[in-house]
C-alpha positions as CSV (number, residue, x, y, z in Angstrom):
1,M,20.9,17.2,-38.4
2,A,23.3,19.2,-36.2
3,A,26.9,18.4,-36.2
4,T,28.1,16.6,-33.0
5,T,30.3,19.7,-32.2
6,H,27.2,21.8,-32.0
7,T,25.6,19.6,-29.2
8,V,24.9,21.8,-26.2
9,T,25.8,20.3,-22.8
10,N,26.5,21.6,-19.3
11,Q,24.8,24.9,-20.0
12,V,22.5,26.4,-17.3
13,P,18.8,26.9,-18.0
14,P,17.6,30.5,-17.6
15,L,16.3,31.5,-14.2
16,V,12.7,32.2,-15.4
17,G,9.2,31.2,-14.6
18,Y,9.6,31.5,-10.8
19,D,8.1,33.5,-8.0
20,V,10.7,36.2,-7.1
21,F,8.9,37.0,-3.8
22,A,8.2,33.4,-2.6
23,A,11.8,32.3,-3.5
24,D,13.3,35.0,-1.3
25,R,13.0,33.6,2.3
26,A,14.6,36.6,3.9
27,L,12.1,38.9,2.3
28,T,9.0,36.8,2.9
29,E,9.9,36.4,6.6
30,A,10.4,40.1,6.9
31,V,7.0,40.8,5.4
32,E,5.3,38.3,7.8
33,R,7.2,39.9,10.7
34,H,6.4,43.5,10.0
35,I,2.8,43.4,8.8
36,A,-0.1,42.9,11.2
37,T,-2.1,39.7,11.0
38,G,-5.3,41.3,9.6
39,V,-3.4,42.9,6.7
40,L,-1.0,40.1,6.0
41,P,-3.1,37.8,3.8
42,G,-3.9,40.6,1.3
43,A,-0.3,41.7,1.2
44,L,1.0,38.2,0.6
45,A,-1.4,37.7,-2.2
46,E,-0.4,40.9,-4.0
47,L,3.3,40.3,-3.5
48,G,2.9,36.7,-4.7
49,E,1.3,38.0,-7.9
50,L,4.0,40.6,-8.4
51,G,6.7,38.0,-7.7
52,R,5.4,35.6,-10.3
53,S,5.2,38.5,-12.8
54,A,8.7,39.6,-12.0
55,G,10.0,36.1,-12.6
56,S,8.2,35.6,-15.9
57,A,9.8,35.5,-19.3
58,Q,7.6,38.4,-20.3
59,A,8.8,40.8,-17.6
60,Q,12.4,39.8,-18.2
61,E,12.0,40.5,-21.9
62,W,10.5,43.9,-21.1
63,G,13.6,44.7,-19.0
64,A,16.0,43.7,-21.7
65,Q,14.1,45.7,-24.4
66,A,13.9,48.8,-22.3
67,N,17.7,48.8,-21.9
68,T,18.4,47.7,-25.5
69,Y,16.3,50.6,-26.9
70,P,17.0,53.5,-24.5
71,P,15.0,56.7,-24.5
72,V,15.4,59.3,-27.3
73,L,15.1,63.0,-26.9
74,R,12.9,64.9,-29.4
75,T,13.5,68.6,-28.9
76,H,11.4,69.7,-31.9
77,D,8.6,68.4,-34.1
78,R,8.9,68.1,-37.9
79,Y,7.7,71.7,-38.3
80,G,10.3,73.2,-36.0
81,N,8.1,73.7,-33.0
82,R,9.8,73.0,-29.6
83,I,8.2,70.0,-28.0
84,D,10.9,68.7,-25.5
85,E,9.6,65.1,-25.4
86,V,11.4,61.9,-24.6
87,E,10.3,58.7,-26.5
88,F,10.5,55.4,-24.6
89,H,10.3,51.8,-25.9
90,P,6.8,50.3,-25.3
91,S,8.4,47.9,-22.8
92,W,9.3,50.9,-20.5
93,H,5.6,51.8,-20.4
94,R,4.6,48.2,-19.7
95,L,7.0,48.0,-16.8
96,L,5.8,51.3,-15.3
97,S,2.1,50.4,-15.8
98,H,2.6,47.1,-14.0
99,A,4.5,48.8,-11.2
100,V,2.0,51.6,-10.6
101,S,-1.0,49.1,-10.8
102,A,0.8,47.1,-8.1
103,G,0.8,50.1,-5.7
104,L,4.5,50.9,-5.9
105,T,3.7,54.6,-5.6
106,D,1.1,54.1,-2.9
107,A,2.5,53.8,0.6
108,W,1.5,56.7,2.7
109,G,-2.2,56.1,3.2
110,R,-2.8,52.4,3.5
111,P,-2.1,49.9,6.3
112,A,1.5,48.6,6.3
113,G,1.9,50.7,3.2
114,H,5.7,51.2,3.4
115,V,6.5,47.6,4.1
116,R,4.2,46.4,1.3
117,R,5.6,48.9,-1.1
118,A,9.3,48.3,-0.2
119,A,8.8,44.6,-0.6
120,G,7.1,45.1,-4.0
121,F,9.8,47.5,-5.1
122,L,12.5,45.0,-4.1
123,V,10.7,42.3,-6.1
124,W,9.6,44.1,-9.2
125,T,12.8,46.1,-9.8
126,Q,14.7,42.8,-10.1
127,A,13.1,42.6,-13.6
128,E,14.4,46.0,-14.5
129,A,15.9,48.7,-12.2
130,G,15.8,51.8,-14.3
131,H,12.1,52.5,-14.1
132,G,12.4,52.5,-10.3
133,C,13.5,56.1,-10.5
134,P,10.2,57.7,-11.4
135,L,8.4,55.3,-9.0
136,S,10.7,56.3,-6.2
137,M,10.4,60.1,-6.8
138,T,6.6,59.9,-7.2
139,H,6.3,58.0,-3.9
140,A,8.7,60.3,-2.1
141,A,7.1,63.6,-3.3
142,V,4.1,63.0,-0.9
143,P,5.6,64.1,2.4
144,A,7.1,67.3,0.8
145,L,3.7,68.2,-0.7
146,R,2.0,67.7,2.6
147,T,3.7,70.9,3.9
148,D,1.1,72.6,1.8
149,P,-2.4,71.1,2.4
150,A,-3.9,72.6,-0.7
151,L,-1.2,71.2,-3.0
152,A,-1.4,67.8,-1.2
153,A,-5.2,67.7,-1.7
154,E,-4.7,68.4,-5.4
155,W,-1.8,66.1,-6.2
156,E,-1.6,63.3,-3.6
157,P,-4.6,61.3,-5.0
158,L,-2.9,61.3,-8.4
159,L,0.6,60.4,-7.0
160,T,-0.8,57.4,-5.1
161,S,-3.1,56.3,-7.9
162,H,-2.8,52.7,-9.2
163,T,-3.4,53.9,-12.8
164,Y,-0.5,54.8,-15.1
165,E,-1.2,57.1,-18.0
166,E,1.7,58.0,-20.3
167,G,1.8,61.3,-22.3
168,L,1.8,64.9,-21.4
169,R,-1.6,66.4,-20.4
170,P,-2.9,68.6,-17.6
171,A,-2.8,66.7,-14.4
172,G,-6.5,67.3,-13.8
173,R,-7.3,65.3,-16.9
174,K,-5.3,62.2,-15.8
175,S,-6.1,59.4,-13.5
176,G,-2.5,59.1,-12.2
177,V,0.7,61.1,-12.4
178,L,4.4,60.7,-11.9
179,F,6.9,63.1,-10.3
180,G,10.5,63.9,-10.8
181,M,13.0,66.1,-8.9
182,G,15.5,68.8,-9.8
183,M,18.0,69.9,-7.2
184,T,21.6,69.8,-8.5
185,E,23.1,72.4,-10.8
186,K,26.4,72.7,-12.8
187,Q,28.2,74.8,-10.3
188,G,27.1,73.1,-7.1
189,G,26.2,69.5,-7.4
190,T,25.4,68.4,-3.9
191,D,26.0,71.9,-2.5
192,V,22.4,73.0,-3.4
193,R,22.7,76.2,-1.4
194,S,24.9,77.5,-4.1
195,N,22.1,77.1,-6.7
196,T,21.6,80.0,-9.0
197,T,18.1,79.3,-10.5
198,R,16.0,82.4,-9.6
199,A,12.3,82.5,-8.6
200,E,10.5,85.7,-9.2
201,P,7.1,86.1,-7.4
202,L,3.9,86.8,-9.4
203,S,0.8,88.4,-8.1
204,G,-1.0,85.1,-7.5
205,E,-0.5,83.6,-4.0
206,G,2.5,81.2,-4.1
207,E,3.1,81.6,-7.8
208,Y,6.5,82.3,-9.3
209,L,8.5,82.3,-12.6
210,L,11.7,80.3,-12.6
211,T,14.8,81.1,-14.6
212,G,17.9,78.9,-14.5
213,H,19.0,75.3,-15.2
214,K,19.2,71.9,-13.6
215,W,22.2,69.7,-14.2
216,F,20.4,66.5,-13.3
217,C,16.7,66.1,-13.8
218,S,15.6,62.5,-13.9
219,A,12.4,61.2,-15.6
220,P,11.8,64.4,-17.6
221,M,8.5,63.0,-19.0
222,S,7.0,63.1,-15.5
223,D,3.9,65.3,-14.9
224,G,5.5,67.4,-12.2
225,F,8.8,68.2,-10.5
226,L,9.9,69.4,-7.2
227,V,12.8,71.8,-7.7
228,L,14.9,74.2,-5.7
229,A,15.4,77.9,-6.6
230,Q,16.5,81.2,-5.0
231,A,13.4,83.2,-4.1
232,P,13.6,86.7,-2.5
233,G,13.5,85.0,0.9
234,G,16.2,82.5,0.1
235,L,16.4,78.9,-1.3
236,S,12.9,77.6,-1.6
237,C,11.1,74.5,-2.9
238,F,8.7,74.7,-5.9
239,L,6.4,72.5,-7.9
240,V,6.9,72.7,-11.6
241,P,4.1,71.1,-13.8
242,R,5.1,70.0,-17.3
243,V,1.7,71.0,-18.6
244,L,-0.3,74.0,-17.3
245,P,-4.0,73.6,-16.3
246,D,-5.2,75.3,-19.6
247,G,-3.3,72.6,-21.6
248,T,-0.3,74.7,-22.7
249,R,3.2,73.4,-22.2
250,N,5.2,74.9,-19.4
251,V,8.6,76.2,-20.3
252,F,10.8,73.1,-19.7
253,A,13.6,73.0,-22.3
254,I,15.4,69.6,-22.3
255,Q,19.0,70.3,-23.4
256,R,20.2,66.7,-23.6
257,L,19.9,63.3,-22.1
258,K,22.8,62.1,-20.0
259,D,24.9,59.2,-21.4
260,K,25.3,57.2,-18.3
261,L,27.3,54.2,-17.3
262,G,24.2,52.2,-16.6
263,N,20.5,52.9,-15.8
264,K,20.1,53.1,-19.6
265,S,16.4,52.6,-19.7
266,N,15.8,55.7,-17.5
267,A,16.1,59.2,-19.0
268,S,18.2,61.6,-17.0
269,S,18.4,65.1,-18.4
270,E,19.6,68.6,-18.3
271,V,16.8,71.2,-18.4
272,E,16.5,75.0,-18.7
273,F,13.9,77.2,-17.1
274,D,13.1,80.5,-18.8
275,G,10.0,82.1,-17.3
276,T,8.8,78.6,-16.1
277,W,5.6,78.8,-14.0
278,A,5.9,77.2,-10.5
279,R,4.0,77.0,-7.2
280,R,6.0,77.4,-4.0
281,V,5.9,74.4,-1.6
282,G,6.4,75.4,2.0
283,E,7.8,78.7,3.2
284,E,10.3,80.9,1.3
285,G,13.9,80.2,2.5
286,R,13.1,76.8,3.8
287,G,13.5,74.8,0.6
288,V,16.0,72.2,1.9
289,R,13.8,71.6,5.0
290,T,10.8,71.2,2.8
291,I,12.4,68.8,0.3
292,I,14.4,66.8,2.9
293,E,11.6,64.3,3.6
294,M,11.5,63.5,-0.1
295,V,15.3,63.0,-0.1
296,A,15.0,60.7,3.0
297,A,12.4,58.6,1.3
298,T,14.4,58.3,-1.9
299,R,17.5,57.4,0.1
300,L,15.5,54.5,1.6
301,D,14.7,53.4,-1.9
302,C,18.4,53.5,-2.7
303,V,18.8,50.9,0.1
304,V,15.8,48.8,-1.2
305,G,17.0,49.1,-4.8
306,S,20.5,47.9,-3.9
307,A,19.1,45.0,-1.9
308,A,17.1,44.1,-5.1
309,L,20.2,44.2,-7.3
310,M,22.1,42.1,-4.8
311,R,19.3,39.5,-4.4
312,Q,19.0,39.1,-8.2
313,A,22.7,38.8,-8.6
314,V,23.1,36.2,-5.8
315,A,20.0,34.3,-7.1
316,Q,21.6,34.1,-10.6
317,A,25.0,33.0,-9.1
318,I,23.4,30.2,-7.0
319,H,21.1,29.1,-9.8
320,H,24.1,28.8,-12.1
321,S,26.2,26.9,-9.6
322,A,23.3,24.5,-9.0
323,Y,23.3,23.4,-12.6
324,R,26.8,23.9,-13.9
325,S,29.3,21.0,-13.5
326,A,33.1,21.3,-13.3
327,F,35.8,19.0,-12.1
328,G,33.5,16.0,-11.5
329,G,30.6,17.7,-9.7
330,L,28.2,20.6,-9.5
331,L,29.8,23.9,-8.6
332,I,27.4,24.4,-5.7
333,E,28.8,21.3,-4.0
334,K,32.4,22.5,-4.2
335,P,33.6,23.7,-0.8
336,L,35.3,26.9,-2.2
337,M,32.4,27.9,-4.4
338,R,30.0,27.2,-1.5
339,N,32.0,29.6,0.6
340,V,31.7,32.3,-2.0
341,L,28.0,31.8,-2.5
342,A,27.3,31.8,1.3
343,D,29.3,35.0,1.7
344,L,27.3,36.7,-1.0
345,A,24.1,35.3,0.4
346,L,24.9,36.8,3.9
347,E,25.4,40.3,2.3
348,S,22.2,40.0,0.4
349,E,20.1,38.9,3.4
350,A,21.6,41.5,5.7
351,A,20.7,44.2,3.1
352,T,17.1,42.9,2.8
353,V,16.5,42.6,6.5
354,L,17.8,46.1,7.1
355,A,15.8,47.7,4.3
356,M,12.6,46.1,5.5
357,R,13.2,47.2,9.1
358,L,13.6,50.8,7.9
359,A,10.4,50.5,5.9
360,S,8.5,49.2,9.0
361,A,9.7,52.3,10.9
362,Y,8.0,54.5,8.4
363,D,4.7,52.6,9.0
364,T,5.0,52.8,12.8
365,D,5.7,56.5,12.6
366,T,6.4,57.2,16.3
367,E,8.8,59.7,17.7
368,E,11.1,56.9,18.6
369,E,11.0,55.4,15.1
370,R,11.5,58.8,13.5
371,A,14.6,59.4,15.6
372,F,15.9,55.9,14.7
373,L,15.4,56.6,10.9
374,R,17.3,59.9,11.2
375,L,20.5,57.9,11.9
376,A,19.8,54.6,10.4
377,V,18.7,55.8,6.9
378,P,22.0,57.6,6.0
379,A,24.0,54.8,7.6
380,A,22.2,52.1,5.6
381,K,22.3,54.2,2.4
382,Y,26.1,54.6,2.8
383,W,26.9,50.9,3.5
384,V,24.3,48.9,1.6
385,T,24.7,50.8,-1.6
386,K,28.5,50.5,-1.4
387,R,28.3,46.7,-0.9
388,C,26.1,46.3,-3.9
389,T,28.8,46.8,-6.5
390,A,31.1,44.3,-4.8
391,V,28.4,41.7,-4.5
392,V,27.3,42.0,-8.1
393,G,30.8,41.9,-9.4
394,E,31.6,38.7,-7.4
395,A,28.3,37.1,-8.4
396,L,29.1,37.8,-12.1
397,E,32.4,36.0,-11.6
398,C,30.6,32.9,-10.3
399,L,29.2,32.6,-13.9
400,G,32.7,32.8,-15.3
401,G,32.9,34.0,-18.9
402,N,29.2,33.4,-19.4
403,G,28.5,36.1,-16.8
404,Y,30.6,38.6,-18.8
405,V,28.3,38.2,-21.8
406,E,25.4,40.6,-22.2
407,E,22.9,37.8,-22.7
408,S,23.4,36.7,-19.2
409,G,22.0,39.9,-17.8
410,M,24.8,40.2,-15.3
411,P,26.6,43.1,-17.1
412,R,23.4,45.2,-16.8
413,L,23.3,44.5,-13.1
414,L,26.9,45.4,-12.7
415,R,26.5,48.7,-14.6
416,E,23.5,49.5,-12.4
417,A,25.1,48.6,-9.1
418,P,27.1,51.9,-8.4
419,L,24.1,54.1,-9.1
420,N,22.4,54.0,-5.7
421,S,25.6,54.9,-4.0
422,I,25.8,58.2,-6.0
423,W,22.1,59.2,-6.3
424,E,20.6,61.3,-3.5
425,G,24.0,62.0,-1.9
426,S,27.2,60.0,-2.4
427,G,29.1,58.2,0.4
428,N,30.7,61.3,2.0
429,V,27.4,63.1,2.1
430,Q,25.8,60.2,3.9
431,A,28.7,59.9,6.4
432,L,28.5,63.6,7.1
433,D,24.8,63.4,7.5
434,V,25.3,60.7,10.2
435,L,27.7,63.0,12.0
436,R,25.2,65.8,12.0
437,A,22.6,63.5,13.4
438,L,25.0,62.4,16.2
439,Q,25.9,66.0,17.0
440,R,22.6,67.7,16.8
441,E,20.0,65.1,17.6
442,P,21.1,63.0,20.6
443,Q,17.7,61.2,20.5
444,A,18.7,59.6,17.2
445,L,21.7,57.8,18.8
446,D,19.6,56.8,21.8
447,A,17.0,55.3,19.5
448,F,19.7,53.4,17.5
449,L,21.3,52.1,20.7
450,R,17.9,50.9,22.0
451,E,17.4,49.1,18.7
452,V,20.7,47.2,18.7
453,G,20.4,46.7,22.4
454,K,17.4,44.4,21.8
455,A,19.9,41.7,20.6
456,R,22.4,42.2,23.5
457,G,23.5,39.0,25.1
458,A,22.6,36.8,22.1
459,D,26.0,36.8,20.5
460,H,29.3,37.7,22.2
461,R,30.8,39.1,18.9
462,L,27.8,41.5,18.6
463,D,28.2,42.5,22.2
464,A,31.9,43.3,21.7
465,A,31.1,45.2,18.5
466,I,28.5,47.4,20.3
467,K,31.1,48.1,23.0
468,D,33.7,49.0,20.5
469,L,31.3,51.3,18.7
470,L,30.5,53.1,21.9
471,T,34.2,53.7,22.4
472,E,34.5,55.1,18.9
473,L,31.5,57.4,19.4
474,A,33.1,58.8,22.6
475,D,36.2,59.9,20.7
476,L,35.5,63.1,18.8
477,E,39.1,63.7,17.7
478,G,39.4,63.6,13.9
479,I,35.7,62.6,13.7
480,E,35.1,63.9,10.2
481,A,38.1,62.0,8.7
482,R,36.9,58.9,10.5
483,A,33.3,59.3,9.5
484,R,33.3,56.5,6.9
485,R,34.8,54.0,9.3
486,L,32.3,55.0,12.0
487,V,29.3,54.8,9.7
488,E,30.4,51.4,8.4
489,R,30.5,50.1,12.0
490,I,27.1,51.6,12.8
491,A,25.6,49.8,9.7
492,L,27.3,46.5,10.5
493,V,26.2,46.5,14.1
494,L,22.7,47.3,13.1
495,Q,22.6,44.5,10.5
496,G,24.2,42.1,13.0
497,S,21.6,42.9,15.7
498,L,18.7,42.4,13.3
499,L,20.1,39.0,12.0
500,V,20.7,37.8,15.5
501,R,17.1,38.5,16.4
502,W,15.4,37.3,13.2
503,A,17.6,35.1,10.9
504,P,18.3,31.4,11.3
505,P,21.3,30.6,13.6
506,E,23.5,29.6,10.7
507,V,23.0,33.0,9.0
508,S,23.5,35.2,12.1
509,D,26.5,33.0,13.3
510,A,28.3,33.4,9.9
511,F,27.5,37.2,9.8
512,C,28.8,37.9,13.3
513,A,31.9,35.7,12.9
514,S,32.9,37.4,9.7
515,R,31.6,41.0,9.7
516,L,31.8,41.6,13.5
517,G,34.2,39.0,14.8
518,G,36.9,39.7,12.2
519,D,37.2,36.1,11.0
520,W,37.0,37.1,7.4
521,G,39.4,38.0,4.5
522,A,39.4,40.9,2.2
523,A,37.4,39.2,-0.5
524,F,34.2,37.1,-0.7
525,G,34.6,33.4,-0.1
526,T,36.8,33.8,3.0
527,L,34.3,32.7,5.7
528,P,35.4,30.3,8.4
529,H,35.2,26.8,7.0
530,T,33.7,25.5,10.2
531,L,30.4,27.3,9.6
532,D,27.2,25.7,8.2
533,L,27.7,27.2,4.8
534,A,25.5,24.7,3.0
535,S,22.5,25.8,4.9
536,V,23.2,29.4,4.2
537,V,23.4,28.7,0.4
538,A,20.3,26.5,0.5
539,R,18.3,29.2,2.2
540,A,19.2,31.7,-0.6
541,R,18.6,29.4,-3.5
542,P,15.8,30.5,-5.9
543,D,13.3,27.9,-6.9
544,A,12.9,27.8,-10.7
545,S,10.6,24.9,-10.8
């Protein structure tokens, strides 16, 4: 019989055995809003199945195991032959298999494909975020490959397949493939035009041999990679397969795996090319233009991935507070804790609503929506990914010391949180990209203003924020130094306009009062006490029944 001192009381049950999709009202409403009636029942069914899987004890165990046992590089076999393979825990493969079978690499060719995929990505990566990297790059490779119809015909059916096959084999012998990307090099980082990897033409049409290195190459066990290299005609985009059609290994020497802050389950590597066979994608000298659509799609996934991390962190914080007692009552009933939880819930819902609006623009694919995305994607990527670390850190604090312990899962979320702000261009890169859109593509600003203008007159604080933003946009003096401030305001105005149109009044009122009206402190939990904070928290509470 256990000693009385070992009796466990006032501990919170794990948040497990629930439907991650159905419990997220902001997400379910977005899916219903952006998917046509005829497609909606099927989408809801598949997302419900994915949500129940993501909330299961099994999926959570897979996520924990994939991070506890990170990938291991094997450069040689026992006989000394170079193999350059990365070994993953079986749970990594189970996560990827489930994700691919759920269509998380298949968006470009099915009705409402981007909204369905973004919602699924947001749901499933809450179980484990690291394997979202190969999913994202595989999905995003499609528009780049479409610049070459022959390559697209060969690879797109495999990229969008719902079958996951691990192991290195010729792509023609597999039912589905994954893709990676290699852009950055030691000397340049984001400045890809300074890349030194060389591409020497062969006699075959569009065939080259690459010599050089890549400082960051994620998911090195993928079947193919889009990389940048200097061809005779300038910086160009190339497709590098891991295995050649005859079954021989392409030259793809993995030097080491990066020892990262977080994202432990995912292998990020340094690779060397030395006579590596490649096919050119697009025209010589237009590599950045060719690969930019892939970059834009992965940037959107950074927004969606950050929204997923925020949602999981906020769900854990609210769940904990709903069961944990202190000072004579449940934490969730304490006015100050309620203020913190409501503030976090606002940030999470604003991120989700914005991410899903961007995904819907991809599905609509009109000139107006493409112009809107040109400005909105980098602005959202800048702001949402930056808010992620702050949200996860505050949510961890809601659990107190229990949240600082690895078993809670919160430290893994916190280590993962900064990643999306860095990947595919850090904050300054996104801010400068917004400036370029404003200066070179006036139709992008027009599309953005028409979007936020749909909510004009519904909230005086939003109207004032739009007016102030227009004043800032009219002042070009010191614009680069002010870029972060400007992009922050663009993102907040866009989020506010979407919430005013689509969120319950208590949510939009609280967002506009704090983020746009200035009635907010410098930390979470400083919302005006007169707001309906209990309703905001109740809306964000996950159902673990």
